[in-house]
C-alpha positions in Angstrom: 0.0 0.0 0.0 1.0 3.5 -0.7 1.5 5.9 2.1 1.1 9.7 1.6 2.8 12.2 3.7 0.8 15.1 5.5 2.2 17.5 2.9 1.2 15.4 -0.1 -2.3 14.9 1.1 -2.8 18.7 1.7 -1.6 19.5 -1.7 -4.1 16.9 -3.1 -6.9 18.5 -1.1 -6.0 22.0 -2.4 -6.0 20.8 -5.9 -9.3 19.1 -5.8 -11.0 22.0 -4.1 -9.8 24.4 -6.8 -10.7 22.2 -9.8 -14.1 20.7 -8.8 -16.1 24.0 -8.7 -14.7 24.9 -12.0 -16.0 21.8 -13.6 -19.5 22.1 -12.0 -19.9 25.7 -13.4 -19.0 24.7 -16.7 -21.5 21.9 -16.8 -24.4 24.1 -15.5 -23.4 26.7 -18.3 -23.5 24.0 -20.8 -26.9 22.8 -19.5 -28.3 26.3 -19.6 -26.9 27.1 -23.1 -28.5 23.8 -24.4 -31.9 24.9 -22.7 -31.7 28.4 -24.4 -30.9 26.8 -27.8 -33.8 24.4 -27.4 -36.2 27.2 -26.2 -35.0 29.3 -29.3 -35.7 26.4 -31.6 -39.1 25.8 -30.1 -39.9 29.6 -30.4 -38.9 29.7 -34.1 -40.7 26.4 -34.6 -43.9 28.1 -33.1 -43.4 31.2 -35.1 -43.1 29.1 -38.4 -46.1 27.2 -37.5 -47.9 30.3 -36.6 -46.9 31.9 -40.1 -48.3 28.6 -41.8 -51.6 29.0 -39.8 -51.7 32.6 -40.9 -51.2 31.6 -44.6 -53.6 28.8 -44.2 -56.2 31.2 -42.8 -55.6 33.5 -45.9 -56.0 30.6 -48.3 -59.2 29.5 -46.5 -60.5 33.1 -46.7 -59.6 33.1 -50.4 -61.4 30.0 -51.0 -64.4 31.4 -49.0 -64.4 34.4 -51.4 -64.2 32.1 -54.4 -67.1 30.0 -53.1 -69.1 33.2 -52.5 -68.4 34.0 -56.3 -69.5 30.7 -57.2 -72.7 30.9 -55.3 -73.7 34.1 -56.9 -73.3 32.3 -60.3 -75.9 29.5 -59.2 -79.2 30.1 -61.1 -81.2 28.6 -58.2 -79.6 27.9 -54.8 -81.3 24.8 -53.3 -82.3 25.0 -49.5 -79.7 22.3 -48.7 -76.8 24.2 -50.5 -77.8 27.5 -49.0 -77.9 25.9 -45.4 -74.4 24.3 -46.1 -73.2 27.7 -47.3 -74.5 29.6 -44.3 -73.1 26.9 -42.1 -69.7 27.2 -43.7 -69.8 30.9 -43.3 -70.5 30.6 -39.7 -67.6 28.1 -39.4 -65.2 30.4 -41.1 -66.3 33.3 -38.9 -65.6 30.9 -35.9 -62.3 30.0 -37.5 -61.3 33.7 -38.0 -62.3 34.4 -34.4 -59.9 31.5 -33.3 -57.1 32.8 -35.2 -57.5 36.3 -34.1 -57.6 35.2 -30.5 -54.4 33.0 -31.2 -52.6 35.9 -32.7 -53.5 38.3 -30.0 -52.4 35.9 -27.4 -49.3 34.5 -29.0 -47.3 34.5 -25.8 -49.8 32.3 -24.2 -50.1 30.2 -27.2 -46.3 29.6 -27.1 -46.5 28.6 -23.6 -49.4 26.2 -24.4 -48.2 25.3 -27.8 -49.1 21.7 -27.9 -52.5 21.9 -26.7 -53.5 25.0 -28.7 -51.9 23.8 -32.0 -53.5 20.4 -31.7 -56.9 22.1 -31.4 -56.3 24.3 -34.4 -55.1 21.2 -36.5 -58.3 19.5 -35.6 -60.3 22.5 -36.5 -58.4 22.8 -39.8 -59.1 19.1 -40.5 -62.7 19.6 -39.7 -63.0 22.6 -41.9 -61.2 20.8 -44.9 -63.6 17.9 -44.4 -66.6 20.4 -44.5 -65.1 22.2 -47.5 -64.9 18.8 -49.3 -68.6 18.2 -48.5 -69.5 21.6 -49.5 -67.7 21.0 -52.9 -69.5 17.8 -53.4 -72.9 19.5 -52.7 -72.0 22.4 -55.0 -71.3 19.9 -57.9 -74.5 18.3 -57.1 -76.4 21.6 -57.1 -74.7 22.5 -60.6 -75.9 19.2 -62.0 -79.4 19.6 -60.7 -79.5 23.2 -62.0 -78.2 22.0 -65.4 -81.1 19.6 -65.4 -83.5 22.2 -64.4 -82.2 24.4 -67.2 -82.9 21.6 -69.6 -86.3 21.0 -68.2 -87.1 24.7 -68.3 -86.1 24.8 -72.0 -88.3 21.7 -72.7 -91.1 23.3 -70.9 -90.7 26.7 -72.6 -90.8 24.7 -76.0 -94.0 23.3 -74.9 -95.4 26.5 -73.8 -94.7 28.1 -77.1 -96.3 25.3 -78.9 -99.4 25.5 -76.6 -99.5 29.3 -77.0 -99.3 28.9 -80.7 -102.1 26.3 -80.7 -104.2 28.7 -78.5 -103.6 31.6 -80.8 -104.6 29.3 -83.8 -107.6 28.3 -81.8 -108.7 32.0 -81.0 -108.1 32.9 -84.7 -110.3 30.0 -85.8 -113.1 31.1 -83.3 -112.8 34.6 -84.4 -112.9 33.8 -88.0 -115.8 31.4 -87.4 -117.7 34.2 -85.7 -116.9 36.7 -88.6 -118.2 34.0 -91.0 -121.5 33.3 -89.2 -122.1 37.0 -88.4 -121.6 37.8 -92.2 -124.0 34.9 -93.2 -126.8 36.1 -90.9 -126.6 39.7 -91.5 -130.0 40.0 -92.9 -131.8 39.1 -89.7 -132.8 41.6 -87.0 -130.6 42.2 -84.1 -133.5 41.5 -81.6 -134.2 38.1 -83.1 -130.6 36.9 -83.7 -127.3 37.6 -82.0 -123.6 36.2 -82.6 -121.4 36.6 -79.6 -118.1 35.3 -78.5 -118.0 33.8 -75.0 -115.5 31.6 -73.3 -113.9 31.0 -76.4 -116.9 29.8 -78.2 -119.3 31.3 -80.7 -122.9 31.6 -79.5 -125.7 32.1 -82.0 -128.8 33.2 -80.0 -132.0 32.8 -81.9 -135.3 34.2 -80.4 -138.4 32.3 -80.1 -140.1 34.9 -82.4 -137.8 34.0 -85.2 -137.9 30.4 -84.8 -141.3 29.2 -83.2 -144.8 30.2 -82.5 -145.9 30.1 -79.0 -145.8 26.6 -77.5 -144.7 25.2 -81.0 -141.7 22.8 -81.7 -141.9 23.4 -85.5 -139.5 26.1 -86.9 -141.2 28.9 -89.0 -140.1 29.5 -92.6 -137.9 32.6 -91.7 -136.2 30.5 -89.0 -135.5 27.7 -91.3 -133.8 30.3 -93.8 -131.6 31.4 -90.9 -130.6 27.8 -90.1 -129.9 26.9 -93.7 -127.5 29.9 -93.9 -125.8 28.9 -90.8 -125.6 25.2 -92.1 -123.8 26.6 -95.2 -121.1 28.1 -93.0 -120.8 25.1 -90.8 -120.3 22.7 -93.9 -117.2 24.8 -94.6 -116.0 24.5 -91.1 -115.7 20.6 -90.6 -113.7 21.0 -87.4 -116.4 22.7 -85.5 -118.8 21.0 -83.0 -122.3 22.1 -82.7 -124.5 22.2 -79.5 -128.1 23.2 -79.7 -129.5 24.5 -76.3 -133.3 25.1 -76.1 -134.3 27.6 -73.3 -137.7 28.7 -72.0 -139.1 31.2 -69.6 -140.7 30.2 -66.3 -144.3 30.1 -67.4 -145.4 26.4 -67.2 -146.9 25.0 -70.4 -150.3 23.6 -70.6 -150.0 20.0 -69.7 -150.6 17.6 -72.6 -149.6 20.3 -75.3 -148.5 18.4 -78.3 -147.8 15.5 -75.9 -145.4 17.7 -73.7 -145.5 17.7 -69.8 -143.3 20.7 -68.9 -140.7 23.1 -70.0 -138.1 20.4 -70.1 -140.0 18.5 -72.9 -140.5 21.9 -74.8 -136.9 22.9 -74.6 -135.6 19.5 -75.6 -138.1 19.2 -78.6 -137.2 22.5 -79.9 -133.4 21.7 -79.7 -134.0 18.5 -81.4 -135.9 19.9 -84.2 -133.3 22.6 -84.9 -130.6 19.9 -84.8 -132.5 17.9 -87.2 -132.8 20.9 -89.7 -129.1 21.6 -89.4 -128.3 18.0 -90.4 -130.9 18.0 -93.2 -129.1 21.0 -94.4 -125.8 19.3 -94.7 -124.1 19.4 -91.2 -122.8 15.8 -90.2 -125.0 14.6 -87.5 -121.8 13.3 -85.6 -120.9 16.9 -85.1 -124.4 18.0 -83.7 -125.7 17.6 -80.0 -129.2 18.7 -78.9 -130.0 19.5 -75.3 -132.8 21.2 -73.3 -132.0 23.5 -70.5 -135.8 24.3 -69.6 -136.1 27.5 -67.5 -133.0 27.2 -65.6 -130.5 29.3 -67.4 -132.2 32.5 -67.9 -130.5 35.6 -69.2 -133.1 37.9 -67.5 -135.0 37.7 -64.2 -138.4 36.8 -65.8 -139.8 39.8 -64.1 -141.5 41.2 -67.2 -142.9 40.1 -70.5 -139.8 41.6 -72.3 -137.6 39.6 -70.0 -139.3 36.4 -70.4 -139.1 36.9 -74.3 -135.5 37.1 -73.9 -135.3 33.8 -72.0 -137.4 32.0 -74.7 -134.6 31.3 -77.0 -132.4 28.7 -78.7 -128.6 29.0 -78.5 -126.3 27.2 -81.0 -123.0 26.8 -79.6 -120.0 26.5 -82.1 -116.8 25.1 -80.6 -113.7 24.4 -82.8 -112.1 20.9 -82.1 -109.1 21.2 -79.9 -107.6 17.9 -80.7 -104.1 19.4 -81.3 -104.4 21.6 -78.0 -105.4 18.5 -76.0 -102.5 16.4 -77.5 -100.1 19.0 -76.4 -101.7 19.1 -72.8 -101.5 15.2 -72.7 -97.8 15.4 -73.6 -97.1 17.8 -71.0 -99.1 15.9 -68.4 -97.2 12.7 -69.3 -93.8 14.5 -69.1 -94.8 15.9 -65.6 -95.8 12.5 -64.5 -92.5 10.9 -65.5 -90.4 13.5 -63.6 
């Protein structure tokens, strides 16, 4: 074993006491330097991530502005798309508020970097998912709008076709009225009127022109009027004819010519006129005879003059509307298929 003298041991103690504090101070300095470097790097990393967040916010705002422009271009915003847009706008408002709060409290954000940035990352992921959903819905809406535009053009074409058919029908009715009016110009206006009502031509013939009181046989003057009318109708094969007999409210004498009431009188008169029209050349398939008795008066039956107005026969001329009905049927079929 080695043995040290007192002098040697003292020298060792002095050397150790001077060397040990110097080593400890150097190690603490290195540790502090390392911590400072790590802190500086963390700060730089946070600032970089903060700049990225601001850039992403600007990008999100730019995308929102573009989405708003796209929204204005949509012809018809569906309820679902509108709700999604409003929801997205609200979410972007929340996102902007979150970023404003983050920027104003950067020191606290740095101190709590992990929790705050995890939350921001989740928010951004959620917003990106919602933007993707919105983009899908916008594409779907554009497809629906394109289909609506196609349907609208089809319906506009059908409407134009229908309007053309209606115009042709109106022209045919007006032409028919003019021809009937010209054919019957020689008769008194009190006995015969030609009117346009509800898209039909009404030829109203008074009892005085056609029949003697209580009779169902047409007088010669009335026969002349019916022949002239029949000549016009022969030139108009696409016109249906309805003959309506009307009476006043005075009951007939029971048993008169086998009639029981005004129903019989109105029907028999309408039938007689229909027969004369067909004899004069109008196809029977086009003619309908009906009696309305006293129940469709044109005057209140309060005086002899009013009753005379109610004792009349109306010949209603209606152009056939086959083309118009075909258009309406095709529209109905198209609507049912949608």
